[in-house]
N, CA, C and O atoms as a GROMACS GRO file, in nm:
protein
  340
    1MET      N    1   0.595  -0.884   0.353
    1MET     CA    2   0.677  -0.764   0.366
    1MET      C    3   0.668  -0.716   0.510
    1MET      O    4   0.563  -0.719   0.574
    2ASP      N    5   0.782  -0.671   0.559
    2ASP     CA    6   0.789  -0.619   0.696
    2ASP      C    7   0.710  -0.488   0.704
    2ASP      O    8   0.722  -0.402   0.617
    3THR      N    9   0.631  -0.474   0.809
    3THR     CA   10   0.548  -0.355   0.828
    3THR      C   11   0.633  -0.229   0.837
    3THR      O   12   0.594  -0.125   0.785
    4LYS      N   13   0.747  -0.238   0.904
    4LYS     CA   14   0.834  -0.120   0.918
    4LYS      C   15   0.886  -0.074   0.782
    4LYS      O   16   0.896   0.046   0.757
    5VAL      N   17   0.919  -0.167   0.696
    5VAL     CA   18   0.965  -0.133   0.561
    5VAL      C   19   0.853  -0.065   0.484
    5VAL      O   20   0.877   0.034   0.414
    6LEU      N   21   0.733  -0.116   0.496
    6LEU     CA   22   0.617  -0.056   0.429
    6LEU      C   23   0.593   0.086   0.478
    6LEU      O   24   0.570   0.176   0.398
    7ILE      N   25   0.598   0.106   0.609
    7ILE     CA   26   0.578   0.240   0.666
    7ILE      C   27   0.688   0.335   0.617
    7ILE      O   28   0.659   0.449   0.580
    8MET      N   29   0.811   0.289   0.617
    8MET     CA   30   0.922   0.374   0.574
    8MET      C   31   0.906   0.412   0.426
    8MET      O   32   0.925   0.528   0.388
    9GLY      N   33   0.871   0.315   0.344
    9GLY     CA   34   0.854   0.341   0.201
    9GLY      C   35   0.739   0.436   0.171
    9GLY      O   36   0.754   0.528   0.092
   10VAL      N   37   0.626   0.412   0.234
   10VAL     CA   38   0.508   0.497   0.211
   10VAL      C   39   0.534   0.639   0.262
   10VAL      O   40   0.496   0.736   0.197
   11THR      N   41   0.599   0.651   0.377
   11THR     CA   42   0.630   0.784   0.430
   11THR      C   43   0.722   0.860   0.336
   11THR      O   44   0.703   0.979   0.312
   12ARG      N   45   0.823   0.792   0.282
   12ARG     CA   46   0.914   0.855   0.186
   12ARG      C   47   0.839   0.896   0.060
   12ARG      O   48   0.866   1.003   0.004
   13LEU      N   49   0.745   0.812   0.014
   13LEU     CA   50   0.666   0.849  -0.104
   13LEU      C   51   0.582   0.974  -0.076
   13LEU      O   52   0.572   1.063  -0.161
   14ILE      N   53   0.522   0.981   0.042
   14ILE     CA   54   0.441   1.098   0.079
   14ILE      C   55   0.529   1.223   0.086
   14ILE      O   56   0.491   1.328   0.036
   15PHE      N   57   0.647   1.210   0.148
   15PHE     CA   58   0.736   1.325   0.158
   15PHE      C   59   0.786   1.366   0.020
   15PHE      O   60   0.803   1.485  -0.008
   16GLY      N   61   0.810   1.269  -0.066
   16GLY     CA   62   0.851   1.300  -0.204
   16GLY      C   63   0.741   1.375  -0.278
   16GLY      O   64   0.769   1.468  -0.354
   17ALA      N   65   0.616   1.334  -0.257
   17ALA     CA   66   0.503   1.404  -0.319
   17ALA      C   67   0.492   1.546  -0.264
   17ALA      O   68   0.460   1.640  -0.338
   18MET      N   69   0.518   1.562  -0.134
   18MET     CA   70   0.516   1.696  -0.074
   18MET      C   71   0.626   1.784  -0.136
   18MET      O   72   0.603   1.901  -0.164
   19SER      N   73   0.744   1.728  -0.156
   19SER     CA   74   0.854   1.803  -0.216
   19SER      C   75   0.821   1.843  -0.359
   19SER      O   76   0.847   1.956  -0.401
   20LEU      N   77   0.763   1.750  -0.435
   20LEU     CA   78   0.724   1.780  -0.571
   20LEU      C   79   0.615   1.888  -0.574
   20LEU      O   80   0.619   1.978  -0.657
   21SER      N   81   0.519   1.878  -0.482
   21SER     CA   82   0.414   1.979  -0.472
   21SER      C   83   0.473   2.115  -0.436
   21SER      O   84   0.431   2.218  -0.489
   22GLY      N   85   0.571   2.116  -0.347
   22GLY     CA   86   0.638   2.240  -0.310
   22GLY      C   87   0.707   2.303  -0.430
   22GLY      O   88   0.699   2.424  -0.450
   23ALA      N   89   0.773   2.222  -0.511
   23ALA     CA   90   0.839   2.274  -0.630
   23ALA      C   91   0.737   2.332  -0.728
   23ALA      O   92   0.759   2.438  -0.787
   24LEU      N   93   0.625   2.263  -0.744
   24LEU     CA   94   0.521   2.314  -0.834
   24LEU      C   95   0.461   2.443  -0.781
   24LEU      O   96   0.429   2.534  -0.858
   25LEU      N   97   0.444   2.453  -0.649
   25LEU     CA   98   0.394   2.577  -0.590
   25LEU      C   99   0.491   2.693  -0.612
   25LEU      O  100   0.449   2.806  -0.638
   26MET      N  101   0.619   2.664  -0.600
   26MET     CA  102   0.719   2.768  -0.626
   26MET      C  103   0.707   2.820  -0.770
   26MET      O  104   0.711   2.941  -0.794
   27LEU      N  105   0.694   2.727  -0.863
   27LEU     CA  106   0.681   2.767  -1.003
   27LEU      C  107   0.550   2.840  -1.029
   27LEU      O  108   0.545   2.932  -1.111
   28TYR      N  109   0.445   2.799  -0.961
   28TYR     CA  110   0.315   2.862  -0.979
   28TYR      C  111   0.315   3.006  -0.929
   28TYR      O  112   0.265   3.096  -0.997
   29HIS      N  113   0.372   3.029  -0.812
   29HIS     CA  114   0.371   3.163  -0.753
   29HIS      C  115   0.470   3.259  -0.820
   29HIS      O  116   0.446   3.380  -0.823
   30LYS      N  117   0.578   3.207  -0.874
   30LYS     CA  118   0.680   3.288  -0.943
   30LYS      C  119   0.728   3.405  -0.858
   30LYS      O  120   0.758   3.513  -0.910
   31ASP      N  121   0.735   3.384  -0.728
   31ASP     CA  122   0.776   3.490  -0.635
   31ASP      C  123   0.885   3.434  -0.544
   31ASP      O  124   0.868   3.327  -0.484
   32LEU      N  125   0.995   3.505  -0.535
   32LEU     CA  126   1.108   3.458  -0.457
   32LEU      C  127   1.074   3.443  -0.310
   32LEU      O  128   1.116   3.345  -0.246
   33GLN      N  129   0.999   3.537  -0.254
   33GLN     CA  130   0.962   3.529  -0.112
   33GLN      C  131   0.877   3.405  -0.084
   33GLN      O  132   0.900   3.336   0.015
   34GLN      N  133   0.780   3.378  -0.170
   34GLN     CA  134   0.698   3.259  -0.152
   34GLN      C  135   0.781   3.131  -0.166
   34GLN      O  136   0.762   3.035  -0.092
   35ALA      N  137   0.874   3.132  -0.262
   35ALA     CA  138   0.960   3.015  -0.283
   35ALA      C  139   1.046   2.988  -0.160
   35ALA      O  140   1.065   2.872  -0.122
   36VAL      N  141   1.098   3.094  -0.100
   36VAL     CA  142   1.180   3.077   0.021
   36VAL      C  143   1.095   3.024   0.136
   36VAL      O  144   1.142   2.939   0.212
   37LYS      N  145   0.972   3.072   0.151
   37LYS     CA  146   0.884   3.022   0.257
   37LYS      C  147   0.852   2.874   0.237
   37LYS      O  148   0.856   2.796   0.332
   38ILE      N  149   0.820   2.836   0.114
   38ILE     CA  150   0.789   2.696   0.084
   38ILE      C  151   0.912   2.609   0.110
   38ILE      O  152   0.902   2.502   0.169
   39ASN      N  153   1.028   2.656   0.065
   39ASN     CA  154   1.152   2.581   0.085
   39ASN      C  155   1.185   2.566   0.234
   39ASN      O  156   1.229   2.460   0.278
   40ALA      N  157   1.163   2.673   0.310
   40ALA     CA  158   1.189   2.668   0.454
   40ALA      C  159   1.098   2.566   0.522
   40ALA      O  160   1.141   2.491   0.610
   41PHE      N  161   0.972   2.565   0.481
   41PHE     CA  162   0.878   2.469   0.539
   41PHE      C  163   0.921   2.325   0.511
   41PHE      O  164   0.927   2.242   0.601
   42LEU      N  165   0.952   2.298   0.386
   42LEU     CA  166   0.994   2.161   0.349
   42LEU      C  167   1.127   2.125   0.414
   42LEU      O  168   1.148   2.011   0.456
   43GLY      N  169   1.217   2.223   0.422
   43GLY     CA  170   1.346   2.198   0.485
   43GLY      C  171   1.336   2.172   0.634
   43GLY      O  172   1.418   2.099   0.689
   44SER      N  173   1.237   2.232   0.699
   44SER     CA  174   1.221   2.210   0.842
   44SER      C  175   1.158   2.074   0.872
   44SER      O  176   1.180   2.018   0.980
   45ILE      N  177   1.081   2.021   0.780
   45ILE     CA  178   1.019   1.890   0.801
   45ILE      C  179   1.117   1.777   0.771
   45ILE      O  180   1.113   1.672   0.837
   46GLY      N  181   1.204   1.798   0.674
   46GLY     CA  182   1.295   1.693   0.628
   46GLY      C  183   1.375   1.622   0.736
   46GLY      O  184   1.375   1.499   0.740
   47PRO      N  185   1.443   1.695   0.825
   47PRO     CA  186   1.520   1.626   0.929
   47PRO      C  187   1.435   1.541   1.023
   47PRO      O  188   1.481   1.437   1.072
   48PHE      N  189   1.313   1.584   1.049
   48PHE     CA  190   1.226   1.506   1.137
   48PHE      C  191   1.180   1.377   1.069
   48PHE      O  192   1.170   1.272   1.133
   49ILE      N  193   1.154   1.385   0.939
   49ILE     CA  194   1.119   1.265   0.863
   49ILE      C  195   1.237   1.169   0.864
   49ILE      O  196   1.222   1.050   0.890
   50PHE      N  197   1.356   1.223   0.836
   50PHE     CA  198   1.478   1.141   0.836
   50PHE      C  199   1.500   1.074   0.972
   50PHE      O  200   1.523   0.953   0.980
   51ALA      N  201   1.493   1.153   1.078
   51ALA     CA  202   1.517   1.100   1.213
   51ALA      C  203   1.412   0.997   1.251
   51ALA      O  204   1.445   0.891   1.304
   52GLY      N  205   1.288   1.027   1.223
   52GLY     CA  206   1.180   0.935   1.259
   52GLY      C  207   1.192   0.802   1.186
   52GLY      O  208   1.177   0.696   1.247
   53LEU      N  209   1.218   0.808   1.057
   53LEU     CA  210   1.230   0.684   0.981
   53LEU      C  211   1.356   0.608   1.018
   53LEU      O  212   1.357   0.484   1.019
   54SER      N  213   1.463   0.680   1.048
   54SER     CA  214   1.586   0.613   1.091
   54SER      C  215   1.564   0.541   1.224
   54SER      O  216   1.608   0.427   1.242
   55LEU      N  217   1.496   0.608   1.316
   55LEU     CA  218   1.469   0.544   1.445
   55LEU      C  219   1.376   0.423   1.430
   55LEU      O  220   1.391   0.323   1.501
   56LEU      N  221   1.281   0.433   1.338
   56LEU     CA  222   1.194   0.318   1.311
   56LEU      C  223   1.276   0.201   1.259
   56LEU      O  224   1.257   0.087   1.301
   57GLY      N  225   1.367   0.230   1.166
   57GLY     CA  226   1.454   0.124   1.113
   57GLY      C  227   1.546   0.066   1.219
   57GLY      O  228   1.567  -0.055   1.224
   58ILE      N  229   1.600   0.153   1.304
   58ILE     CA  230   1.688   0.107   1.412
   58ILE      C  231   1.610   0.019   1.509
   58ILE      O  232   1.661  -0.082   1.557
   59ALA      N  233   1.487   0.058   1.538
   59ALA     CA  234   1.404  -0.023   1.628
   59ALA      C  235   1.380  -0.161   1.568
   59ALA      O  236   1.378  -0.261   1.640
   60GLY      N  237   1.362  -0.166   1.438
   60GLY     CA  238   1.343  -0.295   1.372
   60GLY      C  239   1.468  -0.381   1.374
   60GLY      O  240   1.459  -0.504   1.375
   61LEU      N  241   1.583  -0.316   1.373
   61LEU     CA  242   1.710  -0.390   1.374
   61LEU      C  243   1.759  -0.422   1.515
   61LEU      O  244   1.859  -0.492   1.531
   62ALA      N  245   1.691  -0.371   1.615
   62ALA     CA  246   1.740  -0.380   1.754
   62ALA      C  247   1.769  -0.524   1.796
   62ALA      O  248   1.862  -0.547   1.874
   63THR      N  249   1.693  -0.618   1.748
   63THR     CA  250   1.717  -0.756   1.788
   63THR      C  251   1.822  -0.826   1.701
   63THR      O  252   1.864  -0.937   1.732
   64GLN      N  253   1.863  -0.760   1.593
   64GLN     CA  254   1.953  -0.824   1.498
   64GLN      C  255   2.098  -0.776   1.506
   64GLN      O  256   2.188  -0.844   1.459
   65ILE      N  257   2.120  -0.659   1.566
   65ILE     CA  258   2.257  -0.607   1.572
   65ILE      C  259   2.298  -0.579   1.716
   65ILE      O  260   2.214  -0.574   1.807
   66GLU      N  261   2.426  -0.562   1.735
   66GLU     CA  262   2.481  -0.541   1.869
   66GLU      C  263   2.435  -0.406   1.926
   66GLU      O  264   2.417  -0.310   1.851
   67PRO      N  265   2.415  -0.400   2.059
   67PRO     CA  266   2.376  -0.272   2.122
   67PRO      C  267   2.474  -0.159   2.094
   67PRO      O  268   2.433  -0.044   2.080
   68LYS      N  269   2.604  -0.191   2.086
   68LYS     CA  270   2.705  -0.088   2.057
   68LYS      C  271   2.678  -0.023   1.921
   68LYS      O  272   2.691   0.098   1.908
   69LYS      N  273   2.642  -0.102   1.823
   69LYS     CA  274   2.614  -0.049   1.690
   69LYS      C  275   2.485   0.032   1.688
   69LYS      O  276   2.474   0.129   1.613
   70ILE      N  277   2.387  -0.008   1.768
   70ILE     CA  278   2.262   0.069   1.777
   70ILE      C  279   2.292   0.208   1.833
   70ILE      O  280   2.241   0.308   1.782
   71VAL      N  281   2.374   0.214   1.937
   71VAL     CA  282   2.411   0.343   1.995
   71VAL      C  283   2.484   0.428   1.892
   71VAL      O  284   2.459   0.548   1.881
   72MET      N  285   2.574   0.367   1.815
   72MET     CA  286   2.647   0.441   1.712
   72MET      C  287   2.551   0.494   1.605
   72MET      O  288   2.568   0.607   1.559
   73LEU      N  289   2.451   0.414   1.566
   73LEU     CA  290   2.353   0.459   1.468
   73LEU      C  291   2.272   0.578   1.519
   73LEU      O  292   2.249   0.674   1.447
   74ILE      N  293   2.229   0.569   1.644
   74ILE     CA  294   2.150   0.678   1.704
   74ILE      C  295   2.234   0.805   1.713
   74ILE      O  296   2.186   0.914   1.683
   75ILE      N  297   2.360   0.792   1.752
   75ILE     CA  298   2.449   0.909   1.757
   75ILE      C  299   2.467   0.966   1.617
   75ILE      O  300   2.467   1.088   1.600
   76GLY      N  301   2.483   0.880   1.519
   76GLY     CA  302   2.500   0.927   1.381
   76GLY      C  303   2.379   1.003   1.330
   76GLY      O  304   2.393   1.109   1.269
   77VAL      N  305   2.260   0.949   1.355
   77VAL     CA  306   2.137   1.018   1.313
   77VAL      C  307   2.125   1.152   1.383
   77VAL      O  308   2.088   1.251   1.321
   78THR      N  309   2.155   1.155   1.512
   78THR     CA  310   2.148   1.280   1.589
   78THR      C  311   2.244   1.384   1.533
   78THR      O  312   2.208   1.501   1.519
   79LEU      N  313   2.366   1.342   1.501
   79LEU     CA  314   2.464   1.435   1.445
   79LEU      C  315   2.420   1.489   1.309
   79LEU      O  316   2.441   1.607   1.279
   80ILE      N  317   2.360   1.404   1.227
   80ILE     CA  318   2.312   1.450   1.097
   80ILE      C  319   2.201   1.553   1.115
   80ILE      O  320   2.200   1.656   1.046
   81VAL      N  321   2.106   1.527   1.206
   81VAL     CA  322   1.997   1.622   1.230
   81VAL      C  323   2.053   1.753   1.282
   81VAL      O  324   2.013   1.860   1.236
   82LEU      N  325   2.144   1.747   1.378
   82LEU     CA  326   2.203   1.870   1.432
   82LEU      C  327   2.283   1.945   1.328
   82LEU      O  328   2.286   2.068   1.329
   83GLY      N  329   2.349   1.873   1.240
   83GLY     CA  330   2.430   1.936   1.137
   83GLY      C  331   2.347   2.005   1.029
   83GLY      O  332   2.399   2.090   0.956
   84THR      N  333   2.220   1.970   1.016
   84THR     CA  334   2.136   2.031   0.913
   84THR      C  335   2.056   2.149   0.964
   84THR      O  336   1.979   2.208   0.889
   85ARG      N  337   2.073   2.185   1.091
   85ARG     CA  338   1.997   2.298   1.144
   85ARG      C  339   2.061   2.428   1.106
   85ARG      O  340   2.011   2.535   1.143
   0.00000   0.00000   0.00000
């Protein structure tokens, strides 16, 4: 198995566990203000996880695809991150 694929998969599993933990914390606290704080924290981390893993994947594909397509992928990831702010 490719190391980059393993890193991407494990990171997504960790982030998924964090999201599930956040949901459980929201239910535990039963307070709207706490839920908004937890959601804001998870929402602020999400784009960085997405961008980081996308760049890792793009780096792995760098030798397999055309430079023009790499630039398009990087622009696309950047636009998605900017659009979620």
